[in-house]
C-alpha positions in Angstrom: 7.6 8.9 -13.7 11.1 8.7 -11.8 11.5 6.7 -8.5 11.8 10.1 -6.6 8.6 11.5 -8.1 6.6 8.8 -6.9 8.0 8.5 -3.4 7.6 12.3 -3.1 4.0 11.9 -4.3 3.4 9.8 -1.2 5.5 12.2 1.0 3.9 15.6 -0.4 0.4 14.2 -0.1 1.2 13.1 3.5 0.3 9.2 2.6 3.0 7.7 4.3 2.7 5.6 7.4 5.6 4.1 9.2 4.0 1.7 11.6 5.2 1.0 15.3 2.3 -1.1 16.0 2.5 -4.6 14.4 -0.9 -6.0 13.1 -1.9 -9.4 14.5 -2.9 -10.6 11.1 -3.5 -9.7 7.5 -6.6 -8.4 7.9 -5.8 -5.8 10.5 -2.8 -5.0 8.2 -5.2 -4.1 5.5 -7.5 -1.9 7.8 -4.3 -0.2 9.2 -3.0 0.4 5.7 -6.3 2.0 4.7 -6.4 4.5 7.7 -4.7 7.1 6.0 -7.0 7.0 3.1 -9.9 7.2 5.4 -8.9 10.1 7.3 -8.6 12.0 4.2 -12.3 10.9 3.1 -10.7 9.1 -0.1 -12.5 5.8 1.4 -14.6 4.6 3.9 -15.0 1.3 5.8 -16.9 0.0 3.2 -14.2 0.0 1.0 -11.9 -1.8 3.6 -14.5 -4.6 4.0 -14.6 -5.1 0.3 -10.9 -5.4 -0.2 -10.7 -8.0 3.0 -13.6 -9.9 1.5 -11.8 -10.1 -2.1 -8.8 -11.5 -0.5 -10.9 -14.1 1.6 -12.6 -14.8 -1.7 -9.7 -15.0 -4.0 -6.8 -15.8 -2.0 -3.8 -13.3 -1.5 -3.7 -12.1 -5.1 -2.8 -8.6 -3.6 0.8 -9.6 -2.7 2.2 -8.8 -6.1 5.9 -9.9 -5.2 7.2 -11.3 -2.0 7.3 -8.3 0.5 4.8 -6.0 -1.3 1.0 -6.0 -1.1 -1.2 -3.9 -3.2 -4.7 -3.7 -1.3 -7.6 -2.6 -3.6 -10.9 -2.7 -4.6 -12.8 -1.6 -7.9 -13.8 2.1 -8.8 -17.2 0.7 -8.5 -17.2 0.7 -4.9 -19.7 2.6 -3.0 -16.9 3.3 -0.6 -14.5 5.0 -2.6 -14.7 9.0 -3.2 -11.2 9.9 -4.8 -8.0 8.4 -6.4 -4.9 8.1 -4.4 -2.2 5.7 -3.2 -1.1 5.4 0.4 2.3 3.7 1.5 2.3 2.0 5.0 5.4 0.1 6.0 5.3 -2.6 8.9 8.2 -3.3 11.0 7.7 -7.3 10.5 6.1 -9.4 7.7 2.4 -9.8 7.6 1.5 -13.6 6.4 -1.4 -14.1 4.2 -0.8 -17.9 4.3 1.2 -18.9 7.5 4.6 -19.6 6.9 4.4 -18.9 3.2 7.3 -16.6 2.1 5.8 -15.9 -1.1 2.6 -14.4 0.4 4.0 -12.1 2.9 4.5 -8.3 2.8 5.9 -5.2 4.8 5.2 -2.9 2.6 1.4 -2.1 1.5 0.6 0.2 -1.2 -3.3 1.0 -0.8 -5.0 2.0 -4.0 -8.2 3.8 -4.0 -9.7 4.8 -7.3 -12.8 6.9 -8.4 -11.1 7.7 -11.9 -10.1 4.5 -13.9 -7.5 6.5 -16.0 -6.1 8.1 -13.0 -6.1 4.5 -11.5 -4.2 2.9 -14.3 -1.6 6.0 -14.2 -1.2 5.4 -10.4 -0.5 1.7 -11.2 1.8 2.2 -13.8 3.8 4.6 -11.7 3.7 2.5 -8.9 5.0 -0.5 -11.2 7.8 1.5 -12.3 8.8 2.6 -8.8 8.7 -1.1 -7.6 10.7 -2.3 -10.6 13.5 0.2 -10.1 16.6 -1.7 -8.7 17.1 -1.6 -4.9 13.7 0.1 -4.1 11.8 -2.5 -2.4 14.9 -3.4 -0.1 15.2 0.3 0.5 11.8 0.7 1.7 11.7 -2.3 3.8 14.6 -1.0 5.8 13.2 2.3 6.6 12.2 2.3 10.2 11.2 6.0 10.7 9.9 9.1 8.6 13.3 10.7 8.5 14.8 7.5 6.9 11.9 8.0 4.4 13.1 11.7 4.0 16.7 10.5 3.4 15.5 8.1 0.9 13.8 10.8 -1.1 17.3 12.4 -1.3 19.0 9.6 -3.0 
């Protein structure tokens, strides 16, 4: 899947949030990054708490590269009802470990999966997007939905 197709997926499915409000900590950031999926009845609060508990238990493994977090739980969760990825952009870095630049993120790609095959496809498509030269920087620099729409045109 080309870069534009994945970005279009977020846009076409109303799965983009550019937050003016900065979360006070990583737990709040995860909750905020899940709001879009909750509103669409793809997940519920059970799923959100599972994601937070997993990070508390296993550390910030969801920070896949500096600047990018991929909050998720399993398809076995009682709190997941569909398969989707939501994109949330925060203005400032959210630190998972105080002062650790390796474990901070502004870009949150929140995964929900009820169907393991669709989930793997989503992860592969997201990985392709994030490995595209310049995409992470471009997403970190957007400040408005208009900026996101402009990025879709490039």
